[in-house]
C-alpha positions as CSV (number, residue, x, y, z in Angstrom):
1,M,-9.8,19.7,32.5
2,R,-6.3,18.8,31.5
3,I,-6.2,17.5,27.9
4,T,-3.5,16.0,25.8
5,L,-3.7,16.3,22.0
6,A,-2.1,13.3,20.3
7,Q,-1.6,14.4,16.7
8,V,-0.1,11.2,15.5
9,N,0.5,9.2,12.3
10,P,-1.1,5.8,12.4
11,V,-0.3,3.1,9.8
12,V,-3.3,1.5,8.0
13,G,-3.6,-2.1,9.0
14,D,-0.8,-2.1,11.6
15,V,-3.1,-2.6,14.5
16,E,-0.4,-3.8,16.9
17,G,1.9,-0.9,15.8
18,N,-0.8,1.6,16.4
19,V,-1.4,0.2,19.9
20,A,2.3,0.6,20.6
21,M,2.1,4.2,19.4
22,I,-0.8,4.8,21.8
23,R,1.3,3.3,24.6
24,R,4.3,5.6,23.8
25,V,2.1,8.7,23.9
26,L,0.5,7.7,27.2
27,E,4.0,7.1,28.7
28,E,5.3,10.4,27.3
29,C,2.5,12.5,28.8
30,A,2.1,10.5,32.1
31,T,4.0,13.0,34.2
32,Q,1.5,15.7,33.3
33,T,-1.4,13.5,34.5
34,P,-3.9,14.5,31.8
35,D,-7.6,13.9,32.4
36,L,-8.0,13.1,28.7
37,V,-5.6,12.0,25.9
38,V,-7.3,12.4,22.5
39,F,-6.3,10.4,19.5
40,P,-7.6,10.6,15.9
41,E,-10.5,9.0,14.0
42,L,-10.0,5.2,13.4
43,C,-6.4,5.5,14.8
44,L,-6.5,2.0,16.0
45,C,-6.6,0.6,12.5
46,G,-5.4,3.6,10.5
47,Y,-7.5,5.7,8.1
48,P,-8.7,4.9,5.5
49,P,-8.8,1.1,6.0
50,M,-11.0,0.6,3.0
51,D,-12.0,-3.0,2.3
52,L,-9.9,-4.3,5.3
53,L,-13.1,-3.4,7.2
54,E,-14.9,-6.2,5.3
55,R,-12.5,-8.9,6.6
56,D,-13.7,-10.5,9.8
57,W,-10.2,-11.5,10.8
58,F,-9.2,-7.8,10.6
59,I,-12.1,-6.7,12.8
60,G,-11.1,-9.5,15.2
61,R,-7.6,-8.0,15.4
62,V,-9.1,-4.6,16.2
63,L,-11.2,-6.0,19.0
64,V,-8.1,-7.7,20.5
65,A,-6.3,-4.4,20.3
66,L,-9.2,-2.7,22.1
67,E,-8.7,-5.1,24.9
68,D,-5.0,-4.2,24.9
69,V,-5.9,-0.5,25.2
70,K,-8.2,-1.3,28.1
71,L,-5.4,-3.1,29.9
72,L,-3.1,-0.2,29.1
73,S,-5.6,2.3,30.6
74,V,-5.3,0.5,34.0
75,R,-1.7,1.7,34.1
76,F,-2.9,5.3,33.8
77,P,-6.0,5.4,36.1
78,E,-6.2,9.2,36.2
79,T,-6.5,9.4,32.4
80,G,-9.3,8.8,30.0
81,I,-8.3,7.7,26.5
82,V,-10.3,8.9,23.5
83,L,-9.6,7.1,20.3
84,G,-11.3,6.0,17.1
85,A,-11.9,2.4,16.0
86,P,-14.3,0.3,13.9
87,L,-16.8,-1.2,16.3
88,P,-19.3,-4.0,15.6
89,T,-22.9,-3.0,16.0
90,W,-24.0,-6.5,17.0
91,R,-27.2,-5.8,15.1
92,P,-28.6,-8.3,12.5
93,N,-29.1,-5.6,9.8
94,G,-27.0,-3.0,8.2
95,K,-23.3,-3.0,7.5
96,G,-22.5,-4.2,11.0
97,L,-19.9,-1.6,12.0
98,Y,-19.8,1.8,13.5
99,N,-17.1,4.4,12.9
100,A,-16.8,5.0,16.7
101,A,-15.1,7.3,19.1
102,L,-14.5,5.5,22.4
103,L,-13.7,6.8,25.9
104,I,-11.6,4.1,27.7
105,H,-10.9,4.6,31.4
106,Q,-9.6,2.3,34.1
107,G,-9.9,-0.9,32.0
108,K,-13.4,-0.2,30.7
109,V,-15.2,1.5,27.9
110,A,-16.7,4.5,29.7
111,G,-18.6,5.8,26.6
112,V,-19.1,5.3,22.9
113,S,-20.1,7.9,20.3
114,A,-20.6,6.5,16.8
115,K,-20.3,8.7,13.7
116,S,-23.7,10.0,12.6
117,L,-22.8,11.5,9.2
118,L,-21.2,9.1,6.7
119,P,-19.7,11.0,3.7
120,T,-19.8,9.4,0.3
121,Y,-18.5,12.3,-1.8
122,D,-15.1,12.7,-3.4
123,V,-12.6,10.4,-1.6
124,F,-15.0,9.3,1.1
125,D,-17.0,6.0,0.9
126,E,-18.0,5.5,4.5
127,A,-21.6,4.3,3.8
128,R,-20.0,1.3,2.1
129,Y,-18.6,0.1,5.5
130,F,-20.5,1.8,8.4
131,D,-23.9,2.3,9.8
132,P,-24.8,5.7,11.2
133,A,-25.1,6.2,14.9
134,P,-28.6,5.3,16.2
135,E,-28.5,8.3,18.6
136,V,-26.5,11.2,19.7
137,G,-25.6,11.7,23.3
138,V,-23.1,13.2,25.8
139,I,-20.7,11.2,27.9
140,P,-20.2,12.3,31.6
141,F,-16.6,12.4,32.6
142,R,-14.6,14.2,35.3
143,G,-17.3,16.8,35.9
144,E,-17.7,17.5,32.2
145,R,-20.3,16.3,29.7
146,L,-18.3,15.4,26.7
147,G,-19.9,16.1,23.3
148,L,-17.7,13.5,21.6
149,H,-18.2,13.1,17.8
150,V,-16.3,12.0,14.7
151,C,-15.0,14.1,11.8
152,E,-17.9,14.7,9.4
153,D,-20.3,15.1,12.3
154,A,-19.0,18.7,12.6
155,W,-19.4,19.4,8.9
156,N,-23.2,19.9,8.6
157,D,-22.9,23.7,8.6
158,P,-25.3,25.4,6.0
159,A,-22.6,28.0,5.3
160,L,-20.4,25.2,3.8
161,W,-23.0,24.0,1.2
162,E,-24.0,26.6,-1.3
163,Q,-26.8,24.7,-2.9
164,R,-28.1,22.2,-0.4
165,S,-27.2,20.6,2.9
166,L,-25.9,17.1,2.6
167,Y,-27.5,15.9,5.9
168,A,-30.7,16.4,7.8
169,V,-29.0,16.1,11.2
170,D,-26.6,18.5,13.0
171,P,-24.8,16.3,15.6
172,V,-22.9,19.2,17.1
173,G,-26.2,21.1,17.6
174,L,-27.8,18.0,19.2
175,L,-24.8,17.5,21.6
176,A,-25.1,21.2,22.7
177,E,-28.9,20.8,23.2
178,R,-28.3,17.7,25.3
179,G,-26.0,19.5,27.7
180,A,-22.5,19.1,26.4
181,T,-20.0,21.3,28.3
182,L,-17.0,20.4,26.0
183,L,-17.1,19.5,22.4
184,V,-14.5,17.0,21.2
185,N,-14.1,16.1,17.5
186,I,-11.7,13.3,16.4
187,S,-10.9,13.5,12.7
188,A,-9.0,12.0,9.8
189,S,-9.6,15.0,7.5
190,P,-7.4,14.9,4.4
191,Y,-5.5,17.9,3.1
192,S,-6.4,20.0,0.1
193,V,-5.4,23.6,-0.5
194,G,-7.3,25.9,1.7
195,K,-8.8,23.0,3.8
196,E,-7.2,24.0,7.1
197,E,-8.8,27.5,6.9
198,A,-12.2,26.0,6.2
199,R,-11.9,23.7,9.2
200,H,-11.0,26.5,11.5
201,R,-13.9,28.7,10.4
202,L,-16.2,25.7,10.8
203,V,-15.1,24.8,14.3
204,R,-14.9,28.4,15.4
205,A,-18.6,28.9,14.3
206,H,-19.6,25.9,16.4
207,A,-17.7,27.2,19.4
208,Q,-19.2,30.7,19.1
209,R,-22.7,29.5,18.3
210,H,-23.0,27.2,21.3
211,R,-20.6,29.1,23.6
212,L,-18.6,25.9,24.3
213,P,-14.9,25.1,24.2
214,F,-14.0,22.8,21.3
215,V,-11.2,20.3,20.9
216,Y,-10.4,19.4,17.3
217,L,-7.9,16.6,16.9
218,N,-6.8,15.6,13.4
219,Q,-4.6,12.8,12.1
220,V,-1.3,13.6,10.5
221,G,0.6,11.6,7.9
222,A,-0.1,10.2,4.4
223,N,-1.8,7.0,3.4
224,D,-1.7,6.2,-0.3
225,Q,-3.1,9.2,-2.2
226,L,-4.3,11.1,0.9
227,V,-2.3,13.4,3.0
228,F,-3.5,14.4,6.5
229,D,-2.1,17.7,7.7
230,G,-2.9,17.6,11.4
231,R,-3.2,21.3,12.3
232,S,-5.2,20.3,15.4
233,F,-6.4,23.0,17.8
234,V,-8.5,23.9,20.8
235,L,-10.8,26.9,21.0
236,D,-12.5,28.5,24.0
237,G,-16.2,29.2,24.1
238,C,-15.7,32.5,22.3
239,G,-13.9,30.8,19.4
240,R,-10.5,32.0,20.4
241,P,-7.5,29.6,20.0
242,L,-6.0,28.2,23.1
243,V,-3.4,26.0,21.2
244,V,-2.7,25.3,17.6
245,L,-0.6,22.4,16.5
246,P,1.7,22.5,13.5
247,S,0.8,21.1,10.1
248,F,2.4,18.0,8.6
249,E,4.2,16.8,11.7
250,E,3.4,14.7,14.7
251,Q,3.1,16.5,18.0
252,V,1.8,15.7,21.5
253,V,0.7,18.7,23.5
254,T,-1.0,19.0,26.9
255,L,-3.1,22.0,28.0
256,D,-5.3,22.9,31.0
257,L,-8.7,24.3,29.8
258,G,-9.2,26.0,33.1
259,V,-5.8,27.7,33.1
260,T,-4.6,28.2,29.5
261,G,-5.4,31.6,28.1
262,P,-6.0,32.6,24.5
263,A,-3.0,32.1,22.2
264,E,-2.0,34.3,19.3
265,G,-4.6,34.4,16.6
266,Y,-5.0,31.6,14.1
267,V,-2.5,32.4,11.4
268,S,-3.3,31.2,7.9
269,Q,-0.5,29.4,6.1
270,E,0.9,30.3,2.7
271,P,-1.0,28.0,0.3
272,I,2.0,27.1,-1.8
273,A,4.0,26.3,1.3
274,T,1.3,23.8,2.4
275,V,1.3,22.2,-1.0
276,H,5.1,21.8,-0.8
277,D,4.9,20.3,2.7
278,A,2.0,18.0,1.8
279,L,3.9,16.6,-1.1
280,V,7.0,16.0,0.9
281,L,5.1,14.2,3.6
282,G,3.2,12.3,0.9
283,V,6.4,11.0,-0.7
284,R,8.0,10.2,2.7
285,D,5.1,8.2,4.1
286,Y,4.3,6.4,0.8
287,C,7.9,5.2,0.6
288,G,8.3,4.5,4.3
289,K,5.0,2.7,4.7
290,C,5.5,0.6,1.5
291,G,9.0,-0.3,2.5
292,F,11.1,1.8,0.1
293,R,14.2,3.8,1.3
294,Q,15.3,5.1,-2.1
295,A,13.8,6.6,-5.2
296,V,14.8,7.0,-8.8
297,L,13.4,9.4,-11.4
298,G,14.2,10.6,-14.9
299,L,15.7,14.1,-15.1
300,S,14.8,15.8,-18.4
301,G,16.0,19.3,-17.5
302,G,12.5,20.5,-17.4
303,I,10.6,22.0,-14.5
304,D,8.4,19.0,-13.7
305,S,11.2,16.6,-13.1
306,A,13.1,19.3,-11.3
307,V,10.3,20.0,-8.8
308,T,9.7,16.2,-8.3
309,A,13.4,15.7,-7.6
310,V,13.4,18.5,-5.0
311,L,10.4,17.0,-3.2
312,A,12.0,13.5,-3.3
313,A,15.3,14.8,-1.8
314,R,13.5,16.6,0.9
315,A,11.3,13.6,1.7
316,L,13.9,10.9,1.7
317,G,17.3,12.7,1.9
318,A,19.4,13.6,-1.0
319,E,21.6,10.5,-0.5
320,N,18.5,8.3,-1.2
321,V,17.5,9.8,-4.6
322,L,19.0,8.9,-8.0
323,G,18.4,11.1,-11.0
324,V,18.8,9.6,-14.4
325,S,19.3,11.7,-17.6
326,M,18.4,9.7,-20.7
327,P,19.2,11.9,-23.7
328,S,18.3,11.1,-27.3
329,L,19.6,12.8,-30.4
330,I,16.8,15.3,-30.0
331,S,17.7,16.3,-26.5
332,S,19.2,19.8,-26.2
333,Q,22.5,20.5,-24.5
334,G,20.7,23.0,-22.4
335,S,18.4,20.4,-21.0
336,L,21.3,18.1,-20.2
337,D,23.1,21.0,-18.4
338,D,19.9,21.8,-16.5
339,A,19.5,18.2,-15.3
340,R,23.1,18.0,-14.2
341,D,23.0,21.4,-12.4
342,L,19.8,20.4,-10.6
343,A,21.4,17.2,-9.4
344,A,24.5,19.1,-8.2
345,N,22.3,21.7,-6.4
346,L,20.4,19.0,-4.6
347,G,23.4,16.7,-4.0
348,I,21.6,13.7,-5.4
349,A,23.3,10.9,-7.4
350,Y,23.2,11.5,-11.1
351,R,23.7,9.2,-14.0
352,V,23.5,9.6,-17.8
353,V,22.1,6.7,-19.9
354,P,21.9,7.7,-23.6
355,I,19.1,6.1,-25.5
356,A,19.9,7.1,-29.1
357,S,21.3,3.7,-30.1
358,T,18.4,1.9,-28.4
359,Y,15.9,4.0,-30.2
360,E,17.5,3.3,-33.6
361,A,17.4,-0.4,-32.7
362,Y,13.7,-0.2,-32.0
363,V,13.0,1.7,-35.2
364,E,15.0,-0.8,-37.2
365,M,13.2,-3.7,-35.5
366,L,9.8,-2.2,-36.4
367,R,10.7,-1.1,-39.9
368,A,8.8,-3.8,-41.6
369,Q,5.8,-3.2,-39.4
370,F,5.8,0.5,-40.2
371,A,6.5,0.2,-43.9
372,G,4.7,2.8,-46.0
373,L,3.5,4.8,-43.0
374,P,4.8,8.2,-42.1
375,A,6.6,8.9,-38.8
376,D,4.3,10.3,-36.1
377,T,3.7,10.2,-32.4
378,T,4.4,6.5,-32.5
379,E,8.1,7.1,-32.9
380,E,8.0,9.9,-30.3
381,N,6.4,7.6,-27.8
382,I,9.0,4.9,-28.3
383,Q,11.6,7.3,-26.8
384,A,9.4,7.8,-23.7
385,R,8.8,4.1,-23.4
386,I,12.5,3.3,-23.6
387,R,13.1,5.8,-20.7
388,G,10.3,4.1,-18.7
389,N,11.9,0.7,-19.2
390,I,15.3,2.0,-18.1
391,L,13.9,3.4,-14.9
392,M,12.0,0.3,-14.1
393,A,15.1,-1.8,-14.7
394,I,17.0,0.3,-12.2
395,S,14.1,-0.1,-9.8
396,N,14.1,-3.9,-10.2
397,K,17.9,-4.2,-9.8
398,H,18.4,-1.7,-6.9
399,G,15.0,-1.6,-5.1
400,H,14.4,2.0,-5.8
401,L,10.8,3.3,-6.2
402,V,10.3,5.0,-9.5
403,L,8.7,8.4,-9.2
404,S,6.9,9.6,-12.3
405,T,7.0,13.3,-12.9
406,G,3.9,14.3,-14.9
407,N,1.7,17.1,-13.7
408,K,-2.0,17.3,-13.4
409,T,-2.5,19.4,-16.6
410,E,-0.7,16.8,-18.7
411,L,-2.5,13.9,-17.1
412,A,-5.9,15.7,-17.6
413,V,-5.5,16.0,-21.3
414,G,-3.5,12.9,-22.0
415,Y,-0.3,14.8,-22.8
416,C,1.8,11.8,-21.5
417,T,2.9,8.4,-22.7
418,L,1.3,5.3,-21.3
419,Y,4.1,2.9,-20.3
420,G,6.6,5.7,-20.9
421,D,6.8,8.8,-18.8
422,M,3.7,7.5,-16.9
423,S,5.8,4.5,-15.6
424,G,6.4,4.5,-11.9
425,G,5.1,3.6,-8.5
426,L,4.1,7.1,-7.3
427,A,3.0,10.0,-9.4
428,V,4.3,12.8,-7.2
429,I,2.9,15.9,-8.8
430,S,-0.1,14.3,-10.7
431,D,-2.5,16.6,-8.8
432,V,-0.4,19.7,-9.3
433,P,-1.5,21.9,-12.2
434,K,1.3,23.3,-14.4
435,Q,0.9,26.8,-13.1
436,M,1.2,25.5,-9.5
437,V,4.4,23.6,-10.6
438,Y,5.9,27.0,-11.4
439,A,4.8,28.4,-8.1
440,L,6.4,25.4,-6.3
441,A,9.7,26.0,-8.2
442,R,9.7,29.6,-7.2
443,Y,9.0,28.6,-3.6
444,M,11.8,26.1,-3.6
445,N,14.2,28.8,-4.9
446,R,13.2,31.4,-2.3
447,E,16.4,31.2,-0.3
448,R,18.9,29.9,-3.0
449,T,18.7,28.6,-6.5
450,I,17.9,24.9,-6.5
451,V,15.7,24.5,-9.6
452,P,17.9,26.0,-12.4
453,Q,16.4,29.3,-13.6
454,A,16.6,28.0,-17.2
455,S,14.2,25.2,-16.3
456,I,11.7,27.8,-15.1
457,D,12.2,30.3,-18.0
458,K,12.3,28.0,-21.0
459,A,9.2,26.9,-23.0
460,P,8.1,23.5,-21.7
461,S,8.9,20.7,-24.1
462,A,8.8,16.9,-24.2
463,E,11.7,17.0,-26.6
464,L,10.4,14.0,-28.6
465,R,10.8,15.8,-32.0
466,P,13.0,18.7,-33.2
467,G,11.8,22.1,-32.1
468,Q,8.8,20.7,-30.2
469,V,7.2,22.8,-27.4
470,D,4.1,22.0,-25.4
471,Q,2.2,25.0,-26.7
472,D,2.3,23.6,-30.3
473,T,-0.3,21.1,-29.1
474,L,-1.9,22.6,-26.0
475,P,-3.6,25.9,-25.2
476,P,-1.5,28.3,-23.1
477,Y,-1.1,26.8,-19.7
478,P,-2.7,29.7,-17.7
479,I,-5.9,29.3,-19.8
480,L,-5.7,25.5,-19.9
481,D,-5.3,25.2,-16.1
482,E,-8.3,27.5,-15.5
483,I,-10.6,25.6,-17.9
484,L,-9.4,22.3,-16.3
485,R,-10.2,23.7,-12.8
486,Y,-13.7,24.4,-13.8
487,Y,-14.2,21.2,-15.7
488,V,-12.5,18.7,-13.3
489,E,-12.6,20.3,-9.9
490,E,-15.8,22.4,-10.1
491,M,-17.5,20.0,-12.4
492,Y,-18.9,22.7,-14.7
493,S,-20.4,21.9,-18.0
494,I,-18.9,23.0,-21.3
495,E,-21.7,25.6,-21.6
496,Q,-21.1,27.0,-18.1
497,I,-17.3,27.4,-18.8
498,V,-18.0,29.1,-22.1
499,A,-20.3,31.5,-20.3
500,L,-17.4,32.6,-18.2
501,G,-15.7,34.0,-21.3
502,F,-13.5,31.2,-22.5
503,E,-13.4,30.4,-26.3
504,S,-15.9,27.7,-27.1
505,D,-13.6,25.7,-29.4
506,V,-10.9,25.7,-26.8
507,V,-13.2,24.6,-24.0
508,K,-14.6,21.8,-26.2
509,W,-11.1,20.6,-27.1
510,V,-10.1,20.5,-23.5
511,A,-13.3,18.6,-22.5
512,R,-12.8,16.0,-25.3
513,A,-9.1,15.6,-24.3
514,V,-10.0,15.0,-20.7
515,N,-12.8,12.5,-21.6
516,R,-10.8,10.5,-24.1
517,S,-7.8,10.2,-21.7
518,E,-9.6,8.5,-19.0
519,Y,-8.2,5.1,-20.0
520,K,-4.7,6.4,-19.4
521,R,-5.5,7.7,-16.0
522,K,-7.0,4.3,-15.0
523,Q,-3.5,2.9,-15.5
524,A,-1.5,5.7,-13.9
525,A,0.5,5.3,-10.7
526,P,-1.3,6.6,-7.5
527,G,-0.8,10.3,-7.0
528,I,-0.7,12.6,-4.0
529,R,-3.9,14.6,-3.6
530,V,-3.5,18.3,-3.0
531,T,-6.6,19.9,-4.8
532,T,-10.3,19.4,-4.1
533,K,-10.7,17.0,-7.0
534,A,-7.7,14.7,-7.9
535,F,-7.5,12.0,-10.5
536,G,-7.7,8.9,-8.3
537,V,-10.0,7.5,-5.6
538,G,-12.1,10.7,-5.5
539,R,-13.0,10.8,-9.2
540,R,-14.7,7.8,-10.8
541,M,-15.5,8.1,-14.4
542,P,-16.3,5.4,-17.0
543,V,-13.9,4.6,-19.8
544,A,-16.2,2.8,-22.3
545,A,-18.8,5.5,-22.6
546,R,-20.1,8.3,-24.8
547,F,-21.1,11.7,-23.2
């Protein structure tokens, strides 16, 4: 069987545009007369469509689009089209929709496989919208019996779940039992560090266990906080790769299962390289899909803003990025030099907007309100909020998207100023712990110096008071990041973390800081997810609570 893998980047909600994308792919591969062209999960409406699925008018548009694809399939009578779409169940009970994989051929729906396993953990909320498949079955097509299934249906492998299986059903095993000769999984599987290796191990285990070739097709692109890395592949019945598509880019590839021999072994990617590429794609697609061509950010001379600027320049082009230095009387000359040098290294536009006089005007204006009270973080935060206002004014006037530059460690413990450095439309590195920020800077400098070495070497500082450094207030970053990983990503208790050897007082301070900063994170700009547990749609914690 000749199969085309269409690793594409659908746009959520753009049903007509996604049909046009399907048309382009079919026209592109027509000369190779594939038996199957395989598209990702829910590619007709984009993933994740979220509450658009609750709008009847939206489902109506999807159904019209399905008719368009049926008509399109008549133009390519030798080819079956596999794609994902929300499909009404036409049942009186339940949610009323399936997350379906459809086989469309010669103007008709030749087969439907609805998703059986509906994840509700982390960023997933599919039971909110969909009903599970009533049954699992194969679809005969061109001499094969297709074991067509959707994303999570492949993830019920006991080896994945250390404590308990999430599901009682193994759809892949059932498909094999029912005579499948080719397993096909269409996915919209979001990226996190190490996810691509886990997917490969998972699918290889299925192929080897059932001695069946396996087509795994994943979406690529970024939608809001989620990045989809693609990295689609086909394995033979021994689990050997026949083809592996690249990460973080669209690609359409055709292979013949009866002819194509094993490719080179599946090569794992360098983790920090995948983080870099995920963030670049996340910025590019967020801006592009939201209608922004240009971005603006504050350049402090520190490592966080430097790394964010590099990512923005690589995502949008240096000509579309503006860096703004906003020095106060406290800002060091070294920081100003580092900000200027970074802008020069990147070739981005650079402006200096001093804030000393504005800050003095604020303090004078508030003098009566602050009478008799000592200076504290209030005055420090005024500086950050002035800078946030300046960036938002530039955004309003010129149409640039403001990129905030805070990292995950700061956001976790509240070491950031609400309506100040948190201002922005996209929090680029808000899921990147501080130690990973340093790793990104080193990766960016692997061929030539882009991030000034001084930005990497100097002690991190908000420079909101004389002589200030982060470690005056925070535990050392290597320790802090590890505690945060256990508390936020692994969801360990304080007692469990202390049992690992961390100081009890430090762990308790970190946990309190995370808990009391929840109100800030509720008001933060959306961030790009790269770890297994980001602050955002995948972590839902109460604000008005005691625990």
